[in-house]
Structures are given as structure tokens and as C-alpha cells.
C-alpha positions, -999 to +999 in steps of 0.1 A: +261+250-402+270+287-407+264+306-375+244+339-384+243+352-347+258+349-315+251+357-279+269+385-258+264+395-221+250+431-220+242+457-194+204+464-201+185+496-188+146+495-183+134+525-169+157+531-143+166+497-137+199+482-148+200+442-150+223+417-170+211+399-198+224+383-231+217+400-266+218+381-299+240+400-326+246+391-362+274+377-371+297+399-396+331+380-404+355+385-436+355+368-467+386+367-487+375+356-524+404+342-547+402+335-581+426+305-595+443+305-561+451+343-565+438+369-539+410+392-553+390+408-527+378+405-492+342+415-480+324+417-450+297+394-448+273+374-424+280+335-432+257+317-450+254+310-488+285+318-493+291+302-527+259+324-537+276+353-525+309+348-546+289+338-576+266+369-574+299+390-566+319+377-597+287+384-618+285+421-606+323+426-610+318+414-645+343+384-641+314+359-653+283+361-669+267+327-662+271+299-636+286+281-661+318+302-661+329+289-624+342+253-627+345+250-590+338+269-559+356+255-525+365+265-489+404+270-484+420+268-451+417+300-433+431+294-396+417+311-363+432+317-333+422+282-321+437+264-351+402+255-366+393+265-403+374+295-401+357+290-437+364+326-444+383+321-477+367+304-509+390+301-542+369+303-574+381+279-604+368+300-637+360+277-666+382+270-695+384+301-718+372+324-691+398+348-686+411+357-653+406+394-643+431+419-650+457+424-619+441+461-618+409+447-610+418+433-576+411+448-547+436+454-522+416+474-497+388+458-473+352+461-490+329+470-460+294+456-456+281+492-464+301+492-499+300+469-528+312+489-559+339+514-546+355+513-582+327+523-602+330+560-611+299+567-636+270+554-649+283+552-686+309+525-671+278+506-655+258+507-687+289+495-705+287+466-685+249+459-683+236+429-699+211+441-715+216+475-720+181+484-720+154+464-699+125+449-716+090+456-707+083+430-685+071+423-655+039+442-650+022+440-617-006+457-598+002+482-573-014+460-545+012+432-551+038+454-551+028+470-515+026+435-502+062+425-513+081+443-482+056+425-455+063+389-475+101+396-475+099+403-435+081+370-429+111+351-443+137+372-424+142+347-395+176+361-385+163+398-385+139+388-358+167+373-339+189+402-339+175+434-355+207+438-373+206+421-410+196+433-442+173+413-468+168+408-502+144+385-521+134+379-556+099+372-568+082+361-597+052+378-612+029+357-631+003+365-658-028+373-635-001+399-616+005+377-584+042+374-572+059+344-559+088+347-537+117+325-552+147+332-531+154+353-497+183+360-485+201+379-454+233+396-445+248+423-426+258+444-458+228+451-483+252+445-515+259+411-499+222+401-496+217+412-534+246+391-543+235+360-526+202+364-544+217+369-578+244+341-572+211+319-566+194+330-598+227+324-620+227+289-604+190+286-616+200+295-651+173+325-645+199+353-655+186+378-670+155+378-647+132+403-667+101+388-651+110+397-614+112+418-589+141+425-562+127+438-532+152+450-507+149+457-467+165+492-469+172+520-491+181+516-528+214+528-533+233+530-567+250+498-561+219+478-555+205+494-585+233+485-607+232+449-595+195+448-606+203+464-638+233+438-644+211+410-636+182+420-661+156+425-634+126+447-642+117+462-611+133+472-580+113+480-547+127+493-516+114+499-481+135+530-478+149+559-500+167+560-533+196+581-540+197+605-571+223+585-588+199+553-583+173+569-600+194+583-627+207+550-636+175+531-635+158+559-657+186+553-682+184+515-680+147+511-682+144+499-645+111+504-627+125+520-593+104+519-561+109+535-530+090+542-493+073+510-502+055+506-468+020+500-460-004+515-479+023+542-497+049+539-523+068+564-545+078+553-583+106+572-595+112+556-629+094+535-658+064+537-641+042+517-667+051+482-652+030+493-623-010+492-629-037+500-607-050+533-588 
């Protein structure tokens, strides 16, 4: 089972008294992604749901458009100093007829846990790759449902409770009565990794595009997270913290409802507010 946290000794100060204690830290390890045996990218992530992460990542990069485009995912031998397999290398075998990525798309640099789409340079490029190009009108949800989603997400953040160092993303489906059901929650040291895991899960469920869902994230709504929501056909993105200007511009042009500062009784809707009903 993947280890998402580890204990480390620390020197702790409380008031004016120093003491020795242990602290639990979120695990951050590199994951090398190979396609057909060829190195493609390296990302820093928290181990767990690695296959979902790779599937969501390849979807976000435009390499695949459905789970069936990947014939197999397998761990390769990645040996640590102790000689044991680190399980930090995954090879994706594409299905017959799915073209391999161009050599120029391969990442020759490390993708950090804070950055997921360093190669994307413009909104037009993102919109050209987006499926669908313009999101449909659903879902419509009451503002009270939207307000409660971050608290419901937090209830499922078990690793965050232990470490305080992980981001979370959750996918909720809204029914005809406006009630939201959390379908999937994933945690990771990287914001974009948590979303990739959620998208990878949805692909595996044949639930993409996910126009009747809300993506809720525990931090800010960056351009890269907005891009991933748009590509997955998600109708609403709700963030606990602030969006960026580029995230709002992309959401406006793609038809995504983007809500930020969703905390307690307050929230801001930055684009396409027609999906949010109520006072």
C-alpha cells in the first residue's frame, strides 16, 4: 500500500519550552511516466492512485481521449538505494491505432508538484485542444449546495488531517433536485496531481465529459486547474481560494462556471453564474 505520510523527528517550540517530538509529513516522490517504454515526463507526487494520475495526466496532455486509448499501465523497475523497487516508474502502453506523442512533446525537465502545464502558452491553444469546445449549460445547483462542498471535501481529507500538507480535489454529481453526491476525492502534494487523479478516475468510469459534475478543489483556481476542468467537460469549478486572471478568462471563454473563495457563507462567482441558483 502506498505510503502517503512519514514521521520525522523535530525540535518543537511551545511558548518558551523546547521539546523533541515527531511530526508526520506528506510524502513527495518523483514519478517517471513512460509511453511505450520511452521516457515522457517526470512529476513530483504523493504515491497512491498512480494509474489514475497517469491516465488523467495523459488526457490533459492530449495524448489520449478515453480510458480505452491506454491498453495497459504497469510499474517498471525503479531501484532505490536499498535495492528495492521504488514503484516510481510507470509505463503506459497505448492501444492499437493511438499515435505516440511527438518527440518534441516529451518533457526533458522535471515537472514540480506546483506546476502541471508549463508548456501551454495561450488560451487559444487550450481551447483548440478542449473537448467539448463550449461546455453545455448543466449542472444547475443551489448556492447552498455549492457552499457546503468544501466542507464535505474536507471530511474526506484523511491524509491532510495527519500532515496538513496535501491538496485535495473532489468530483460531485448534481441531481435534478440540486443535491450533490461526492463521487471521488483524491489528495496529493500537487494541486494538479489531485485533479489528474480525479479525471483519471472519471475516465476509468467512462464519465468524461462530465458536464453534470462539480470539481471542488481545496486551494486556489489556477489556469492549469481550470484547463483540466474544461478539458474534462466539467460544468462547475469551485475553489476554496482565489482564481487567477487567466483562469477566469479561460472559464469565461469555455463556458465554465468558476466560483472562488467558497468558504462558509461567502463565495464569488467569476463566470457563467447561470448555473448557480438561489439568493
